[in-house]
ROZA-987288 format. One line per field, with one value per residue (C-alpha): residue in one letter; x, y, z. Coordinates in steps of 0.25 Angstrom, whole numbers. Last residue first. Example, Ala and Ser with C-alpha at 12.3 -4.5 7.8 and 13.67 -1.06 7.14 Angstrom:
<rs>
res	[S;A]
x	[55;49]
y	[-4;-18]
z	[29;31]
</rs>
This chain:
<rs>
res	[V;K;V;M;I;N;N;M;K;L;A;T;T;Y;S;F;E;R;A;M;E;M;I;M;R;I;G;M;S;S;T;K;D;Q;Q;E;Y;V;T;E;Y;Y;V;K;P;N;F;R;S;C;N;D;R;I;R;L;I;V;E;D;G;K;C;V;L;R;T;E;M;R;C;N;K;G;S;Q;F;G;Y;T;I;T;N;K;I;L;E;E;A;A;L;S;V;I;Y;A;K;R;R;A;V;G;K;G;I;C;L;D;Y;V;R;K;S;F;D;V;A;D;E;V;S;Q;P;E;A;T;V;E;D;E;A;K;I;G;F;N;K;P;L;M;L;W;W;D;W;G;I;G;F;R;R;N;V;I;L;I;F;L;P;L;L;L;V;M;M;W;Q;A;F;A;V;G;S;F;V;A;N;L;L;V;A;D;T;Y;G;K;A;E;A;Y;G;V;I;S;N;V;M;F;Y;V;L;V;V;D;D;L;I;Y;I;A;S;A;A;M;I;K;K;T;T;Q;F;Y;N;A;L;Q;A;S;V;A;Q;G;L;L;G;I;M;Y;A;G;L;A;I;R;A;V;P;F;V;E;E;N;E;G;L;Y;F;R;I;V;G;K;C;F;T;N;N;S;I;G;L;G;L;V;L;L;V;M;G;V;A;V;T;T;L;L;M;T;K;R;I;H;K;K;D;E;E;A;Y;F;I;N;C;M;V;S;M;T;G;A;I;G;F;I;F;A;N;L;V;Y;N;I;Q;N;Q;M;H;Y;A;A;Y;G;V;S;T;L;S;I;G;L;M;G;N;I;F;R;S;K;V;S;S;T;F;K;N;V;A;R;P;L;G;K;Y;F;I;D;A;G;T;R;I;S;P;K;V;L;S;P;K;L;L;V;D;S;K;R;Y;Y;L;L;L;Y;T;L;S;V;Y;Y;S;I;S;T;T;L;G;M;H;F;M;G;G;H;L;C;Y;V;V;A;L;D;L;I;I;N;S;V;T;M;L;I;T;A;T;L;V;H;K;R;A;G;E;I;N;L;G;Q;T;I;I;N;W;L;M;Q;G;P;V;G;I;M;I;G;I;M;Y;L;R;S;T;E;Y;A;P;N;Q;E;D;I;G;L;V;G;I;A;L;H;S;F;L;I;F;S;T;S;F;T;V;S;V;F;V;C;I;T;L;A;M;S;F;I;K;K;A;E;E;V;K;G;H;S;L;R;D;M;C;V;I;Q;G;G;N;S;I;L;G;S;F;M;S;I;A;F;T;L;P;A;M;L;S;S;A;S;I;D;L;A;G;M;T;H;G;V;V;V;G;D;V;V;V;G;L;V;N;V;L;N;T;A;F;F;G;I;F;T;Y;V;F;I;Q;L;T;L;S;T;Q;L;R;C;M]
x	[119;107;99;84;76;63;54;39;31;29;45;54;69;81;92;105;115;127;124;134;135;122;118;128;121;108;110;117;105;110;126;132;123;119;123;130;117;109;111;117;110;96;98;101;90;79;66;53;41;35;31;42;52;65;75;86;94;106;116;125;113;100;98;84;78;65;58;43;38;25;20;3;9;9;24;29;32;43;52;54;48;56;69;66;67;78;85;80;85;100;102;98;107;120;117;117;129;136;132;136;126;126;110;106;113;106;92;94;100;87;77;82;81;68;66;70;62;49;52;54;41;32;41;35;46;54;68;73;82;73;61;69;71;65;67;75;67;61;47;34;24;18;30;35;21;20;19;28;30;40;44;37;32;27;19;15;8;2;-4;-9;-17;-29;-29;-27;-40;-48;-44;-48;-62;-63;-60;-70;-83;-80;-80;-91;-100;-99;-102;-116;-120;-117;-125;-122;-120;-115;-101;-99;-102;-88;-82;-83;-79;-67;-62;-63;-56;-45;-43;-43;-34;-24;-24;-28;-23;-14;-6;-6;-1;12;16;17;26;34;39;42;50;44;37;31;27;20;13;7;3;-5;-11;-16;-23;-29;-35;-39;-48;-54;-59;-72;-75;-72;-82;-93;-91;-92;-104;-112;-106;-114;-126;-124;-120;-134;-135;-126;-132;-117;-107;-96;-104;-116;-108;-102;-115;-121;-110;-112;-128;-126;-117;-107;-98;-96;-92;-82;-77;-74;-69;-59;-55;-51;-43;-35;-31;-29;-20;-12;-9;-5;6;11;13;18;30;30;35;43;52;63;67;65;51;47;50;42;31;28;29;20;12;6;6;-4;-13;-14;-15;-27;-33;-31;-36;-50;-52;-48;-56;-69;-68;-62;-76;-85;-80;-81;-96;-96;-89;-98;-109;-106;-115;-110;-106;-93;-85;-83;-72;-66;-65;-60;-49;-45;-46;-39;-28;-26;-28;-14;-8;-10;-5;6;10;9;19;28;31;44;48;44;54;64;65;65;75;85;81;86;81;91;81;74;67;53;53;51;54;48;55;55;41;36;34;21;14;17;5;-3;-1;-4;-16;-20;-14;-22;-36;-33;-30;-46;-52;-46;-53;-67;-65;-61;-74;-85;-88;-101;-91;-100;-105;-97;-83;-85;-88;-73;-66;-72;-71;-56;-52;-56;-49;-35;-37;-39;-27;-18;-23;-21;-4;-3;-7;0;13;21;34;31;17;20;31;18;10;20;19;4;4;12;4;-9;-3;5;-11;-19;-20;-22;-37;-44;-39;-44;-58;-58;-56;-65;-77;-71;-72;-84;-94;-84;-84;-70;-63;-61;-52;-40;-33;-43;-42;-28;-28;-40;-30;-17;-13;-19;-15;-1;0;-5;6;18;13;12;25;34;30;31;44;48;41;46;60;58;53;65;73;69;70;84;85;79;86;83;80;65;67;73;63;50;56;56;42;37;43;38;23;23;30;21;10;9;11;-1;-10;-11;-14;-24;-32;-30;-37;-46;-51;-63;-71;-70;-77;-86;-91;-92;-101;-110;-115;-109;-111;-109;-100;-91;-89;-85;-76;-69;-66;-62;-52;-46;-44;-35;-21;-27;-32;-17;-9;-22;-20;-6;-6;-17;-11;3;-4;-10;3;11;1;0;17;19;9;-6;-8;-1;6;10;19]
y	[52;45;37;31;23;18;9;8;-3;1;-1;-3;2;6;13;20;27;34;35;40;28;24;38;38;24;27;41;34;23;20;25;14;4;-9;-21;-13;-5;-18;-25;-14;-1;-9;-16;-1;5;-4;-4;-9;-6;9;15;25;32;40;45;53;58;68;67;80;84;79;84;75;70;64;56;51;42;35;24;20;6;4;-2;11;19;10;10;24;32;23;26;40;42;34;42;56;52;46;59;68;61;61;77;81;72;77;91;91;93;107;106;116;105;92;102;105;90;84;95;89;76;79;86;73;64;72;73;57;57;54;60;63;72;76;86;89;98;111;105;101;87;80;80;91;88;75;73;71;71;82;90;89;92;104;111;108;106;95;84;77;65;72;83;71;65;80;81;65;68;72;61;52;59;55;41;40;47;34;24;31;30;15;13;24;16;4;10;18;4;-2;8;21;23;36;31;20;30;37;25;21;35;36;22;23;38;31;18;22;34;25;13;14;29;31;17;18;32;28;17;27;37;24;20;34;29;38;26;23;38;38;25;30;44;38;26;38;46;33;30;45;45;32;37;41;31;20;28;28;13;11;18;11;-3;0;2;-8;-21;-27;-26;-37;-40;-39;-34;-27;-24;-20;-11;-4;-5;3;14;15;18;28;35;42;29;33;48;44;32;41;50;41;36;51;53;42;43;60;56;46;52;67;57;52;65;71;60;61;76;73;64;61;49;39;48;45;30;28;38;28;16;24;29;17;11;21;20;6;8;16;8;-7;1;3;-10;-16;-4;-9;-21;-17;-8;-18;-28;-15;-16;-32;-31;-18;-27;-40;-37;-34;-22;-17;-27;-16;-10;-22;-24;-9;-13;-23;-17;-5;-16;-22;-9;-5;-18;-17;0;-5;-15;-4;4;-6;-10;-1;-9;-23;-21;-15;-25;-35;-29;-28;-43;-46;-61;-67;-66;-75;-68;-61;-53;-39;-32;-43;-44;-58;-62;-73;-65;-60;-74;-72;-63;-75;-83;-73;-72;-86;-86;-72;-79;-91;-84;-76;-90;-95;-83;-85;-100;-97;-87;-100;-109;-111;-118;-112;-100;-93;-100;-99;-84;-82;-90;-81;-69;-72;-77;-64;-55;-62;-62;-48;-44;-53;-45;-32;-37;-41;-28;-21;-26;-13;-20;-12;-17;-31;-30;-25;-36;-47;-43;-41;-55;-61;-56;-62;-75;-77;-73;-83;-92;-81;-79;-92;-91;-77;-83;-95;-84;-75;-87;-92;-77;-72;-75;-66;-74;-79;-68;-59;-48;-51;-57;-67;-72;-75;-82;-92;-92;-97;-106;-96;-83;-91;-96;-85;-75;-84;-87;-71;-67;-77;-76;-61;-60;-67;-57;-46;-53;-53;-39;-34;-42;-38;-22;-24;-29;-16;-5;7;17;17;2;0;9;0;-13;-6;0;-13;-21;-13;-14;-29;-33;-24;-24;-39;-41;-28;-35;-48;-41;-31;-43;-47;-35;-36;-52;-47;-42;-56;-62;-50;-53;-67;-64;-53;-65;-70;-68;-53;-50;-62;-60;-44;-48;-59;-50;-41;-51;-56;-41;-38;-38;-39;-24;-19;-25;-22;-8;-8;-13;-2;8;5;7;20;25;23;29;43;43;41;51;51;58;47;49;35;34]
z	[-55;-50;-57;-54;-63;-58;-68;-62;-59;-44;-43;-53;-50;-57;-52;-55;-46;-49;-63;-72;-80;-79;-85;-97;-101;-98;-107;-118;-120;-134;-137;-133;-143;-135;-130;-118;-115;-114;-99;-91;-97;-99;-85;-80;-87;-81;-88;-84;-91;-90;-77;-77;-66;-69;-59;-61;-50;-50;-38;-33;-25;-30;-44;-46;-60;-61;-73;-71;-82;-85;-94;-95;-101;-118;-116;-123;-112;-109;-121;-127;-114;-105;-114;-116;-100;-98;-110;-106;-92;-95;-105;-93;-84;-94;-97;-81;-80;-91;-88;-74;-63;-57;-53;-67;-75;-69;-70;-85;-88;-80;-89;-102;-98;-95;-108;-116;-108;-111;-126;-125;-120;-107;-97;-82;-77;-65;-65;-51;-43;-44;-39;-25;-22;-11;4;10;23;23;18;27;16;24;26;12;6;12;26;38;54;58;63;49;59;67;58;48;61;65;51;52;66;59;48;61;68;55;58;73;68;59;70;79;69;67;83;85;76;83;96;90;85;100;105;113;127;128;135;123;113;120;120;107;101;111;109;94;93;102;98;83;84;91;83;68;64;76;75;59;58;69;58;48;58;63;47;44;32;21;16;29;32;17;22;35;29;18;28;38;26;23;37;39;26;30;42;38;28;41;47;37;35;50;50;40;45;59;51;39;51;52;37;36;21;14;26;15;3;11;18;4;-1;11;10;-5;-3;8;0;9;7;-6;-5;6;-3;-15;-6;0;-13;-18;-6;-5;-21;-18;-5;-13;-26;-17;-8;-22;-28;-15;-16;-31;-30;-17;-24;-14;-22;-10;-8;-21;-21;-8;-11;-22;-12;-2;-10;-16;-4;3;-9;-7;9;6;-4;3;16;7;5;20;25;17;24;39;37;34;45;55;52;53;67;72;67;76;87;100;100;108;99;88;98;97;82;82;90;83;69;75;79;66;60;69;65;50;51;60;47;37;47;48;34;34;48;42;29;36;46;36;29;42;45;32;26;15;1;-6;-18;-21;-34;-31;-45;-52;-68;-71;-68;-61;-48;-53;-50;-34;-34;-42;-29;-20;-27;-23;-10;-6;-11;-3;11;6;4;18;25;19;24;38;38;34;22;14;4;-9;-5;6;3;-12;-10;-2;-13;-24;-18;-12;-27;-32;-22;-22;-37;-38;-29;-37;-49;-43;-38;-51;-59;-47;-53;-50;-43;-29;-30;-33;-20;-12;-20;-13;0;1;-5;4;16;9;6;21;26;20;30;39;33;34;49;51;46;56;68;64;62;75;82;76;88;97;110;106;105;94;94;84;95;97;83;82;97;90;77;83;73;60;66;68;55;48;54;53;37;36;43;36;23;23;30;16;8;12;12;-3;-4;3;-6;-19;-14;-10;-25;-31;-23;-31;-19;-24;-25;-11;-3;-11;-5;8;7;1;11;22;15;14;28;37;28;28;42;45;33;40;54;48;42;56;63;51;56;64;53;45;58;59;45;48;60;52;42;29;15;11;21;21;6;10;20;16;3;12;21;7;2;16;10;-3;-2;0;-13;-21;-15;-17;-32;-36;-30;-36;-51;-45;-40;-51;-59;-52;-51;-65;-70;-75;-88;-97;-110;-116;-129]
</rs>
């Protein structure tokens, strides 16, 4: 028997985060790898070309996020209500939409590359114009593979296949580094070849991802489905906040590129390139945490489980806070700070003074960026789609435009040098993100439409949401004795709530047998096995929920296919609960068995 010190919620949070971090990282990993290699092997002009691609990178992520994030939320909503077949159809439809959008998007940018590069804010007089255009073409070849990668990994994250996603991420990274180095040192190629190798790396990794579907028990296996305008609209609507985030990030990047043009050198662009590379990685962490929080809260929100919603939000806050504290302490160290800058910019020391300011300003504003992302994802989970979108618009566009223009305008009026003006741009963005933190309580007040204190108000839970403590029994059983104890508590609660004795006995017996079965067979798999059980008396209903991270086992299938061939006295509790249950559902999500019984 496996006795653990950590709860199932904490285990699933950590494991799920690994998958979501890898998924978010791969969205920008190719550009990050290219940026590091370019920074060490090429000149400031090539670094500038890489930096100027930031709006395009965000635009690709925007379309990808719209489909994948919307599909993820809709799928989790169906799974949390036990509607597995609907979730499968939604995932397949998201893949179909992705193929159409990605092929159209990449083909258009390649065919009209001169027009597209101008839209990114790079005119023909810019010395980085042709280099940037060729790099963009190379990147766009891989867009269908990148977007499909994102959709598939969202499905695999729901599946709980974090190891497969992580391996695919490593494969993509290694292949990209090897190919980039081959381009620089063997082929002596340029930025087009750098972009092309990134595209090839996405397709190599995507091929490995698809191998997962050889398994027979995949939860969300793609299939041909009849298009549904209503379902497609639901996917787009639920994914709107993430798309808005990517769009506003692209607008912000385009705006900052323009403001950095006040200097006649490429120093500002190169420093912004470094900031973008760091932002890509840390954004993967921030949105990995936010995505983890979102899918877990989706499950708990459907169950009106305030306890676990609070626990998940606390885990999110602690994780973000600890990482930001470590990063802040690191950047405050002069040696560490120089090492980070040199890692991204190589020996281009003329950029170092401005890069140091850019790095410091970024770290100052990172807390605001993280808080905004967590709140927006929580809004999205609780179906407050427009509120989530508004946060990104305010954070990335309105406040940044106001603060940067104000600070730069003041510096220009004072006649400061170009170096000071460049620093003013980076500082303005940091101040804007801190203003967002100060405005968040007001934002929550507007969404709540009422004053209040405590967890319910901060989490914006509807009135009468959740189950009172005296109406539920919870436990984390780890032994047969724990199962018996939980069964007794279930019986006592049911009797105390006026449930008929026969029904109370059947529910308690079913809970005991389901838990014992998991402990006897599931806990022997050698994994870090945990279980969470909860019984709720809500009105005239008695609802039993059992969740564990053991090997897959569907009691309903077991009852239907095996029971008739065995002793009628075996599994009596399961037989009786099946006959009495108004609703019995079993789903697997985040590599957890989820059983819900309504009597």
